[in-house]
C-alpha positions in Angstrom: -19.5 76.7 -23.1 -18.7 75.1 -26.4 -20.7 75.8 -29.5 -22.7 73.0 -31.0 -22.5 72.6 -34.7 -25.4 74.3 -36.6 -27.7 71.9 -38.3 -29.1 72.3 -41.8 -32.8 72.1 -41.8 -33.7 69.6 -44.5 -35.2 66.1 -44.4 -36.1 63.5 -47.0 -39.1 61.4 -47.7 -41.8 61.4 -45.0 -40.5 64.7 -43.5 -40.8 66.7 -46.8 -44.4 67.7 -46.1 -43.3 69.6 -43.0 -40.8 71.7 -45.0 -43.4 72.8 -47.5 -44.8 76.3 -47.3 -43.7 79.6 -45.7 -43.8 80.3 -42.0 -46.0 83.1 -40.6 -44.6 85.7 -38.3 -44.8 84.8 -34.6 -47.8 86.0 -32.7 -46.7 84.8 -29.3 -47.0 87.4 -26.5 -43.8 89.3 -26.5 -41.8 91.8 -24.5 -39.7 94.2 -26.5 -36.3 94.6 -24.7 -34.2 97.7 -25.0 -31.6 97.0 -22.4 -30.4 93.9 -20.4 -29.6 94.0 -16.7 -27.7 90.7 -16.8 -24.3 90.7 -15.2 -21.5 88.7 -16.7 -21.7 86.3 -13.7 -25.4 85.5 -14.3 -26.3 82.7 -16.6 -27.8 83.9 -19.8 -31.4 82.9 -20.1 -32.2 82.4 -16.5 -35.2 84.4 -15.1 -32.9 86.4 -12.8 -31.3 87.8 -16.0 -34.5 88.8 -17.6 -35.3 91.9 -15.6 -35.2 94.1 -18.6 -36.6 97.5 -19.6 -39.4 97.2 -22.2 -43.1 97.4 -22.9 -45.7 94.6 -23.0 -46.8 94.2 -26.5 -49.5 91.5 -26.3 -50.2 89.5 -29.5 -49.2 91.0 -32.8 -47.0 90.0 -35.8 -43.4 90.1 -34.8 -42.1 92.2 -37.8 -44.8 94.9 -37.3 -44.0 95.2 -33.6 -40.4 96.2 -34.1 -40.4 97.6 -37.6 -39.0 94.5 -39.2 -35.9 94.5 -36.9 -37.1 91.9 -34.4 -34.5 89.3 -33.4 -34.0 86.9 -30.5 -31.5 89.5 -29.1 -34.2 92.1 -28.3 -37.2 89.9 -27.3 -38.4 88.0 -24.3 -40.7 85.2 -25.2 -43.6 84.3 -22.8 -45.6 81.1 -22.5 -46.3 79.1 -24.5 -42.9 78.8 -26.1 -42.4 76.5 -29.1 -39.3 75.0 -30.6 -38.2 72.9 -33.5 -35.2 70.6 -33.7 -33.8 68.7 -36.7 -31.9 65.7 -35.5 -29.3 64.0 -37.6 -25.7 62.6 -37.3 -23.2 65.1 -35.8 -19.7 63.9 -36.5 -18.2 66.9 -34.6 -19.5 65.7 -31.3 -20.3 62.0 -31.9 -18.4 59.2 -33.7 -20.1 58.8 -37.1 -21.6 55.4 -37.9 -23.7 54.0 -40.8 -26.7 53.8 -38.4 -26.4 57.5 -37.6 -25.8 58.6 -41.2 -29.1 56.8 -42.3 -31.2 58.2 -39.4 -33.0 61.5 -39.1 -35.9 63.1 -37.2 -37.7 66.3 -36.7 -39.2 67.3 -33.3 -41.6 70.1 -32.2 -41.7 71.1 -28.6 -44.4 73.1 -26.9 -43.5 74.5 -23.5 -46.2 75.8 -21.1 -45.7 77.1 -17.6 -45.7 73.6 -16.1 -45.4 71.1 -19.0 -43.2 70.3 -21.9 -44.6 68.4 -24.8 -42.9 66.9 -27.9 -44.3 65.6 -31.2 -41.7 63.9 -33.3 -41.3 62.3 -36.7 -38.3 59.9 -37.2 -36.8 57.5 -39.7 -34.5 55.1 -37.9 -33.6 52.2 -40.2 -31.4 50.5 -37.6 -34.2 50.1 -34.9 -35.0 46.5 -34.1 -35.7 44.2 -31.1 -32.0 44.0 -30.5 -31.4 47.7 -31.1 -34.4 49.6 -29.5 -34.8 53.3 -29.0 -33.7 53.8 -25.4 -33.9 57.6 -24.9 -35.3 60.9 -26.2 -34.1 63.9 -24.3 -33.4 67.7 -24.3 -29.9 68.5 -23.0 -28.2 71.7 -22.1 -24.8 72.4 -23.6 -22.5 72.3 -20.5 -19.3 70.3 -20.9 -18.4 70.8 -17.2 -21.6 68.7 -16.3 -21.4 66.4 -19.4 -24.4 68.2 -21.0 -27.1 67.4 -18.4 -30.6 66.3 -19.3 -33.1 69.1 -18.9 -36.2 67.2 -19.9 -36.7 63.5 -20.8 -39.6 62.2 -22.9 -39.3 58.4 -23.1 -36.8 55.6 -22.6 -35.8 52.3 -21.1 -32.9 50.7 -19.3 -30.1 51.5 -19.2 -31.5 55.0 -19.7 -34.3 56.4 -17.5 -37.8 55.7 -18.7 -39.2 59.2 -17.9 -42.9 58.9 -19.0 -42.6 55.4 -20.5 -41.0 53.3 -23.2 -40.4 55.0 -26.6 -42.1 53.8 -29.7 -40.1 50.9 -31.3 -40.7 51.5 -35.0 -38.4 52.4 -37.8 -40.7 55.2 -38.9 -43.1 57.3 -36.8 -45.1 60.4 -37.6 -46.6 62.9 -35.1 -45.6 60.7 -32.2 -46.6 62.6 -29.0 -44.7 62.3 -25.8 -44.8 64.3 -22.6 -41.7 65.5 -20.7 -40.5 64.6 -17.3 -37.5 65.4 -15.1 -35.3 63.4 -12.8 -34.2 66.4 -10.7 -36.0 69.5 -9.7 -39.5 70.2 -11.1 -40.9 70.2 -14.6 -42.0 73.8 -14.0 -38.4 74.8 -13.4 -37.3 73.0 -16.6 -40.1 74.7 -18.6 -39.0 78.2 -17.4 -35.4 77.4 -18.3 -36.4 76.5 -21.9 -39.0 79.3 -22.4 -36.9 82.1 -21.0 -33.7 81.2 -22.7 -32.4 84.1 -24.8 -30.5 81.9 -27.3 -31.9 78.3 -27.2 -30.1 77.4 -30.4 -26.8 77.8 -28.5 -28.0 76.4 -25.3 -30.2 73.3 -25.8 -30.4 70.3 -28.2 -32.6 67.3 -28.6 -31.0 63.9 -28.7 -32.1 60.4 -29.5 -30.4 57.2 -28.2 -30.5 53.6 -29.4 -29.0 50.6 -27.7 -26.2 50.3 -30.3 -25.4 54.0 -30.2 -25.0 53.8 -26.4 -22.4 51.0 -26.7 -20.6 52.7 -29.6 -20.5 56.3 -28.4 -20.5 55.9 -24.6 -23.8 57.7 -24.2 -23.3 60.5 -26.8 -26.4 59.4 -28.7 -27.4 58.5 -32.2 -28.6 61.8 -33.6 -29.1 65.3 -32.2 -30.3 68.8 -33.2 -30.3 72.2 -31.7 -33.6 73.8 -30.5 -34.8 76.7 -32.8 -37.5 78.9 -31.6 -40.6 78.9 -33.8 -44.2 80.2 -33.9 -46.6 78.2 -31.8 -49.5 76.8 -33.8 
């Protein structure tokens, strides 16, 4: 598994409002983990790996639960699970273009036991009738399978439509879209996301436009790793 380049959380203009203010400590139901039973052969983050010794802690501020030492390494997160992704050009994985350099987005995901929801803001100056948004997905980092799509939210040919066509505007705010899958069930996808121990190393959100598909061979316009955050 190859590492995906860390993304700096910072957006301009219409996204600035989301960056203002501090973030409260998570209060999502947690399980404090002292020892993992995962073997090296098991995939990290799968439910079979998460049979760990700990104590159910219910809802309480994360820092108080573990004396300020809480990290993603010693916690299991239960439903709902929430994530944030800052999408921008990534020249390490995708050929850089003027369109990608001028584009950015910020997405919030909420994962329940059977559903995956996204709300996204974006600024895509290159979007037009001749260059529509054709896909918005969450992928798993897996070079052997060409980073398969875990959940899709919207799209159009030549990409799958999932739950319908994406908005075709240069700027959107709080655009809500529901997730869907092409293989398996959405419940399975939700569990893979929510139970992943290191989502920032495992999953990323990606946005495709018509021109980026032709230019990159399907590698997308902008992307951003999923970071676990507190659910509102």
